[in-house]
VEXDREN-2710 file (C-alpha; in Angstrom, 1 decimal):
% VEXDREN-2710
k/r/px/py/pz
1/MET/-181.8/143.6/122.5
2/GLU/-184.9/142.0/123.5
3/LYS/-184.1/142.2/127.5
4/LEU/-184.0/146.0/126.6
5/GLU/-187.1/146.1/124.2
6/ASN/-188.9/143.9/127.5
7/ILE/-187.5/146.5/129.9
8/PHE/-188.9/149.6/127.7
9/GLU/-192.0/148.0/127.2
10/SER/-192.3/147.4/131.1
11/HIS/-191.3/150.6/132.5
12/PHE/-193.0/152.7/129.5
13/GLY/-195.7/150.7/128.7
14/ARG/-195.5/150.6/125.0
15/LYS/-193.1/149.6/122.7
16/PRO/-189.9/151.5/121.2
17/ALA/-189.6/152.4/117.2
18/VAL/-185.8/151.9/117.3
19/LEU/-183.2/149.7/118.7
20/SER/-179.4/151.0/118.0
21/ARG/-175.6/150.0/119.4
22/ALA/-172.5/151.1/119.5
23/PRO/-169.1/149.5/120.2
24/GLY/-166.5/150.8/122.7
25/ARG/-162.8/151.0/121.1
26/LEU/-159.3/149.9/121.1
27/GLU/-156.3/152.0/120.0
28/ILE/-154.2/149.5/118.8
29/LEU/-150.6/151.0/117.3
30/GLY/-150.9/155.0/116.7
31/ASN/-149.6/156.2/119.9
32/HIS/-149.9/160.0/120.4
33/THR/-149.5/160.6/116.5
34/ASP/-153.3/161.7/116.2
35/TYR/-152.0/165.7/117.2
36/ASN/-149.2/165.0/114.6
37/GLU/-151.3/164.8/111.8
38/GLY/-150.3/160.7/111.4
39/TYR/-151.7/157.4/111.2
40/VAL/-153.6/155.2/113.9
41/LEU/-155.4/151.5/113.7
42/SER/-158.0/151.3/116.4
43/ALA/-160.6/148.3/116.6
44/ALA/-164.0/148.4/117.3
45/VAL/-165.1/145.9/120.2
46/THR/-167.9/143.7/120.8
47/GLN/-168.7/145.4/124.3
48/SER/-171.2/148.1/123.1
49/THR/-174.1/150.7/124.3
50/SER/-177.1/149.6/123.2
51/PHE/-180.8/152.1/123.6
52/ALA/-184.2/151.1/123.2
53/MET/-185.9/154.9/122.0
54/ALA/-189.6/155.9/120.9
55/PRO/-190.4/159.5/120.1
56/LYS/-193.0/160.9/122.8
57/ALA/-195.0/164.5/123.5
58/GLY/-193.7/167.3/125.7
59/ARG/-190.3/169.0/126.3
60/VAL/-188.9/166.5/128.8
61/CYS/-187.3/163.4/128.1
62/ARG/-187.1/159.9/130.1
63/LEU/-184.4/158.1/130.4
64/ILE/-183.8/154.5/132.3
65/ASP/-180.0/153.1/133.0
66/CYS/-180.1/149.5/133.2
67/ALA/-176.8/150.0/135.7
68/LEU/-178.4/152.7/137.8
69/SER/-181.8/153.2/139.9
70/GLY/-184.6/155.8/139.1
71/GLU/-185.5/157.8/135.9
72/PHE/-183.7/160.1/134.4
73/THR/-184.8/163.1/132.6
74/ILE/-183.8/165.7/130.3
75/ASP/-185.4/169.2/129.6
76/LEU/-185.2/170.2/126.1
77/ASP/-185.6/173.9/126.8
78/ASP/-182.9/173.5/129.9
79/MET/-179.9/171.7/128.3
80/ASP/-177.2/174.4/127.9
81/THR/-175.5/174.4/130.8
82/PRO/-174.2/171.0/132.0
83/ARG/-174.5/170.3/135.4
84/LYS/-171.7/168.3/137.2
85/GLY/-171.5/164.6/137.9
86/ASP/-174.3/164.0/135.8
87/TRP/-174.1/161.3/132.8
88/THR/-177.2/162.6/131.0
89/ASN/-174.4/165.7/129.8
90/TYR/-172.9/163.0/127.2
91/LEU/-176.7/163.1/125.5
92/LYS/-177.5/166.6/126.3
93/GLY/-174.5/167.9/124.6
94/ALA/-175.5/165.9/121.4
95/LEU/-178.8/167.5/121.4
96/VAL/-177.0/171.0/122.0
97/GLU/-174.7/170.0/119.0
98/LEU/-177.7/169.0/117.0
99/ARG/-179.4/172.7/117.7
100/ARG/-176.3/174.3/116.3
101/ARG/-176.5/172.5/113.1
102/GLY/-180.2/174.0/112.7
103/ILE/-181.6/170.3/113.3
104/GLU/-185.3/170.4/114.8
105/PHE/-186.2/166.9/117.1
106/GLY/-188.7/166.2/119.7
107/ALA/-188.7/164.8/123.0
108/PHE/-188.0/160.9/123.6
109/ASP/-188.3/157.9/126.2
110/ALA/-185.5/155.9/126.0
111/VAL/-183.7/153.1/128.0
112/LEU/-179.9/152.0/128.0
113/ARG/-177.7/149.7/129.0
114/SER/-173.8/149.1/128.1
115/THR/-171.3/146.4/128.7
116/VAL/-168.0/149.0/127.7
117/PRO/-166.2/148.7/131.4
118/LEU/-165.7/152.5/132.5
119/SER/-162.1/154.1/133.2
120/ALA/-160.8/151.1/131.0
121/GLY/-159.4/152.7/128.0
122/MET/-162.3/151.4/125.7
123/SER/-164.5/154.6/125.5
124/SER/-167.7/154.5/127.2
125/SER/-168.5/157.9/126.5
126/ALA/-167.9/157.5/122.4
127/ALA/-170.5/154.5/122.3
128/LEU/-172.7/156.2/124.7
129/GLU/-172.8/159.4/122.2
130/THR/-173.0/157.5/119.0
131/ALA/-175.8/154.6/120.1
132/PHE/-178.2/157.5/121.4
133/CYS/-177.2/159.6/118.1
134/PHE/-177.9/156.7/116.1
135/ALA/-181.3/156.0/117.4
136/LEU/-182.5/159.6/118.0
137/LYS/-181.3/160.1/114.2
138/THR/-183.7/157.2/113.2
139/ILE/-186.7/158.2/115.3
140/TYR/-186.6/161.7/114.0
141/GLY/-185.4/161.2/110.4
142/ILE/-181.8/163.2/110.8
143/ASP/-179.8/162.8/108.0
144/LEU/-176.1/163.4/108.3
145/PRO/-173.2/161.2/107.3
146/LYS/-171.3/159.2/108.9
147/ALA/-168.3/161.4/109.4
148/GLU/-170.4/164.4/110.6
149/TRP/-171.7/161.9/113.3
150/ALA/-168.2/161.7/114.4
151/ARG/-168.0/165.5/115.0
152/VAL/-171.2/165.6/117.0
153/GLY/-169.8/163.3/119.3
154/GLN/-166.2/164.8/119.2
155/ALA/-168.5/168.2/119.8
156/VAL/-170.1/167.0/122.9
157/GLU/-166.4/166.2/124.3
158/ASN/-165.1/169.4/123.3
159/LYS/-167.5/172.0/123.5
160/TYR/-170.3/170.7/126.3
161/MET/-167.6/168.5/128.8
162/GLY/-164.6/170.8/128.2
163/LEU/-162.3/167.6/127.2
164/GLN/-159.9/168.0/124.2
165/SER/-160.0/164.5/122.8
166/GLY/-159.4/164.0/118.8
167/LEU/-162.3/161.9/116.7
168/LEU/-160.5/158.3/117.0
169/ASP/-163.3/157.3/119.6
170/GLN/-165.9/158.2/117.3
171/PHE/-164.6/157.2/114.2
172/SER/-164.2/153.9/115.8
173/SER/-167.5/153.2/117.5
174/ILE/-169.2/154.6/114.0
175/PHE/-166.7/153.1/110.9
176/GLY/-165.7/149.4/113.0
177/LYS/-166.0/146.3/111.1
178/LYS/-165.9/142.3/112.3
179/ASP/-162.6/141.2/112.4
180/ALA/-161.0/144.7/111.0
181/LEU/-159.5/147.4/112.5
182/ILE/-160.1/150.9/111.2
183/LEU/-156.8/153.1/109.4
184/CYS/-157.7/156.6/110.2
185/ASP/-155.6/159.5/108.8
186/PHE/-155.7/162.5/111.1
187/ARG/-154.7/164.9/108.2
188/SER/-157.3/164.4/106.0
189/VAL/-159.2/163.1/109.4
190/GLU/-160.9/160.4/107.9
191/VAL/-160.8/156.8/107.8
192/LEU/-158.7/155.0/104.7
193/LYS/-159.9/151.3/105.1
194/ASN/-160.3/148.6/107.0
195/VAL/-158.0/146.2/107.3
196/PRO/-159.0/142.7/107.9
197/MET/-157.3/140.5/110.7
198/PRO/-156.5/136.9/110.3
199/PRO/-159.1/134.6/112.2
200/GLY/-158.0/133.0/115.3
201/TYR/-157.0/135.8/117.6
202/SER/-158.5/138.3/120.4
203/ILE/-157.2/141.4/122.2
204/VAL/-157.0/141.0/125.6
205/VAL/-156.9/144.4/127.5
206/ALA/-155.1/144.5/131.0
207/ASN/-156.1/147.2/133.0
208/THR/-153.1/148.2/135.6
209/MET/-155.8/149.6/137.9
210/VAL/-153.1/152.0/138.5
211/LYS/-153.5/155.9/137.6
212/HIS/-150.2/158.0/138.1
213/ASN/-150.9/161.9/138.8
214/LEU/-149.6/163.7/136.7
215/VAL/-150.9/166.7/135.5
216/GLU/-152.3/168.3/132.1
217/SER/-149.0/169.7/131.5
218/ASP/-146.9/166.3/131.1
219/TYR/-149.2/165.7/127.9
220/ASN/-148.5/169.5/126.9
221/LEU/-145.1/169.4/127.1
222/ARG/-145.0/166.5/124.7
223/ARG/-147.2/168.0/122.5
224/LYS/-144.7/171.1/122.6
225/SER/-142.3/169.1/122.5
226/CYS/-143.0/167.8/119.1
227/GLU/-143.9/170.8/117.7
228/LYS/-140.4/171.8/119.0
229/ALA/-138.7/169.4/116.5
230/ARG/-141.0/169.9/114.3
231/ASP/-140.2/173.8/114.0
232/ALA/-136.7/172.8/114.1
233/ILE/-136.7/170.3/111.2
234/ARG/-138.8/172.7/108.9
235/ARG/-135.8/175.4/109.2
236/VAL/-134.1/173.1/106.9
237/HIS/-137.2/171.7/105.3
238/PRO/-140.0/173.9/104.9
239/GLU/-142.3/171.8/103.0
240/VAL/-143.1/169.6/106.8
241/ARG/-146.1/170.9/108.0
242/MET/-146.1/168.4/110.9
243/LEU/-144.3/165.3/112.2
244/ARG/-145.8/163.1/109.6
245/ASP/-144.2/164.3/107.2
246/VAL/-141.0/163.6/108.7
247/ASN/-139.2/160.5/107.8
248/ARG/-136.2/158.6/109.9
249/GLU/-133.7/160.1/107.5
250/MET/-134.9/163.5/108.0
251/LEU/-135.3/163.8/111.7
252/GLU/-131.5/162.2/111.9
253/SER/-129.9/164.5/109.3
254/CYS/-131.4/167.4/112.0
255/ARG/-130.8/165.9/115.1
256/ASP/-128.1/168.3/116.2
257/LYS/-130.4/171.0/115.6
258/MET/-132.9/170.3/118.1
259/ASP/-132.9/169.4/121.9
260/ALA/-132.3/165.8/122.9
261/LEU/-135.5/165.5/124.8
262/ASP/-137.3/166.6/121.5
263/TYR/-135.1/164.4/119.2
264/ARG/-136.7/161.4/121.4
265/ARG/-140.5/162.5/121.4
266/ALA/-140.5/163.1/117.6
267/LEU/-138.2/159.7/117.1
268/HIS/-140.9/158.1/118.7
269/VAL/-144.0/159.6/116.9
270/VAL/-142.0/159.6/113.7
271/THR/-141.2/155.6/113.8
272/GLU/-144.6/155.1/115.1
273/ASP/-146.3/156.5/112.4
274/GLU/-143.8/153.9/110.4
275/ARG/-145.2/151.3/112.5
276/VAL/-148.8/151.8/111.8
277/MET/-147.9/151.4/108.0
278/GLN/-145.7/148.3/108.3
279/GLY/-148.8/147.0/110.6
280/VAL/-151.3/147.5/107.3
281/SER/-148.9/146.0/105.0
282/PHE/-148.3/142.9/107.6
283/LEU/-152.1/142.4/108.1
284/GLU/-152.8/142.5/104.5
285/LYS/-150.2/139.7/103.7
286/GLY/-151.6/137.7/107.0
287/ASP/-148.4/138.1/109.0
288/ILE/-149.7/138.4/112.3
289/ARG/-146.2/137.1/114.3
290/SER/-144.6/140.0/112.2
291/PHE/-147.8/142.7/113.6
292/GLY/-147.5/141.3/117.1
293/GLU/-144.0/142.6/117.4
294/LEU/-144.6/146.2/116.3
295/LEU/-146.9/146.3/119.4
296/PHE/-143.7/145.2/121.0
297/LEU/-141.8/148.2/119.5
298/SER/-144.2/150.3/120.0
299/HIS/-144.4/149.6/123.8
300/GLU/-140.7/149.8/124.0
301/SER/-140.5/153.7/122.3
302/SER/-143.2/154.9/124.6
303/ARG/-141.0/153.6/127.6
304/CYS/-137.7/155.0/126.4
305/ASN/-138.2/158.0/124.0
306/PHE/-141.7/159.2/124.5
307/GLU/-141.6/158.1/128.3
308/ASN/-145.6/157.8/128.8
309/SER/-145.0/154.3/130.3
310/CYS/-145.2/153.2/134.1
311/PRO/-143.6/150.6/136.2
312/GLU/-147.0/148.6/136.3
313/LEU/-147.4/148.8/132.4
314/ASP/-144.0/147.8/132.0
315/ALA/-144.6/145.2/134.1
316/LEU/-147.7/143.6/132.1
317/VAL/-145.7/144.0/128.3
318/GLU/-142.4/142.2/130.3
319/ILE/-144.9/139.5/131.3
320/ALA/-146.7/139.1/128.1
321/ARG/-143.2/138.5/126.4
322/THR/-142.7/135.0/128.4
323/ILE/-146.4/133.8/127.6
324/PRO/-145.9/131.9/124.3
325/ASP/-149.5/132.7/123.6
326/CYS/-149.2/136.3/123.5
327/LEU/-147.8/138.0/120.0
328/GLY/-147.8/141.3/120.8
329/ALA/-148.2/143.8/123.8
330/ARG/-148.1/147.5/124.3
331/LEU/-149.6/150.2/126.5
332/SER/-152.9/151.9/124.6
333/GLY/-154.3/155.7/125.0
334/GLY/-152.3/158.5/127.0
335/GLY/-150.4/156.3/128.9
336/PHE/-149.3/156.8/132.6
337/GLY/-151.0/154.3/134.0
338/GLY/-153.8/152.6/132.4
339/ILE/-154.5/149.9/130.1
340/THR/-152.2/147.6/127.6
341/ILE/-153.8/145.3/125.1
342/HIS/-152.6/141.7/124.6
343/LEU/-152.6/140.4/120.9
344/VAL/-153.9/136.5/122.1
345/ARG/-154.3/133.2/120.7
346/HIS/-158.3/132.9/121.0
347/GLU/-158.4/129.4/122.2
348/ALA/-155.4/130.2/124.8
349/ALA/-157.2/133.6/125.7
350/GLU/-158.5/132.7/129.3
351/LEU/-155.8/130.7/130.3
352/TYR/-153.6/133.9/129.6
353/CYS/-155.7/136.3/131.6
354/ASN/-155.3/134.1/134.8
355/ARG/-151.2/133.5/134.1
356/LEU/-151.1/137.7/133.3
357/LYS/-152.8/138.5/136.9
358/SER/-151.2/135.9/138.9
359/ALA/-147.9/137.7/137.3
360/TYR/-148.5/140.8/137.9
361/LYS/-149.8/140.6/141.3
362/ALA/-146.4/138.4/141.9
363/MET/-144.1/141.6/140.6
364/THR/-146.4/144.7/141.8
365/GLY/-148.6/143.7/144.5
366/LYS/-151.2/144.8/142.4
367/GLU/-154.7/143.2/141.5
368/ALA/-155.0/143.7/137.2
369/GLN/-158.3/143.8/135.7
370/THR/-158.3/141.7/132.7
371/ILE/-161.2/141.9/129.4
372/LEU/-161.4/139.9/126.3
373/CYS/-162.4/141.4/123.7
374/ASP/-163.2/140.4/120.1
375/ILE/-163.3/143.3/116.9
376/GLY/-166.5/143.8/115.5
377/ASP/-169.1/145.8/113.8
378/GLY/-169.4/149.7/113.9
379/ALA/-172.8/151.4/115.3
380/SER/-175.9/150.6/113.7
381/ALA/-179.9/151.5/114.5
382/GLN/-182.8/148.6/113.8
383/PRO/-186.4/150.4/113.2
384/LEU/-189.4/148.6/115.0
END
């Protein structure tokens, strides 16, 4: 933060008025449960995006990104249309969304830097949006509840960028708590509680460095399968609104009333919701080993029932099972490539990363990227 403050002063010739930070996030348990109105366990990580900001006169905002050369600008009178490939779209989208709410603000100077890796399943975009919003709200006295700031960030993605994402990323970045997971309910769309993690463990993110070329329809087909399974169950149990309302006994009793593929997709979602709540129970008892086993079970369900894994993801999880310092591993996020997460004893984490990468290279011929993550606090802003 001190370095960021110095960069701001050096470039703009004055001190910033606020320093803000917002973390990236990881989905720990609860794969594809969100749009079925289910539960998700997530975590804010210590990797974060930070802003130094001060208000300025006029209508043109000036920005420095420590990772890029040159100065960037945002014209407050010309923000309605996003420009393709422009990273400031994430900021302009937030400003447009605040205007939709009738909120007034002026121009600003800002410097940002980020340690959240791009394209690593850690939601660098939500960290950027949230850190920006927390800085802006401080210098212009914008008073919104935390959950509403999360909805501003989601609207940036949905309305301005045209990406259909839920609230998990922003909720995790805002409501994170050091050494605790976040339990989100996607029916009421709220954070239910923070669930403490026992000390001495870290999350290793292992990126397969592959993304299989599956069109959007692959996700849509799975969503449609979930809806078809729900409709079949609802004909027998009219109280069912979404798969979140279905238990395993109910699903089995209606198995012959739906397509076999739809049954398997629903089985994943129903058991994944169960795993989230079991996970909360295990953590509250301090039973980290049983919690870790749930990660392995989640991946197996993704592999066999939801079929959103791939050989590279499977290889990383298979290797994890052979290394004693790992308690559990699973794919995280949409799947079909991308990342796995590994629950590892902290003191062995660096050695674990080396062993995992070596074995992955031997099995697949590909290089994996590993990132060591600790669970950190949610977004904050400090006036100067």
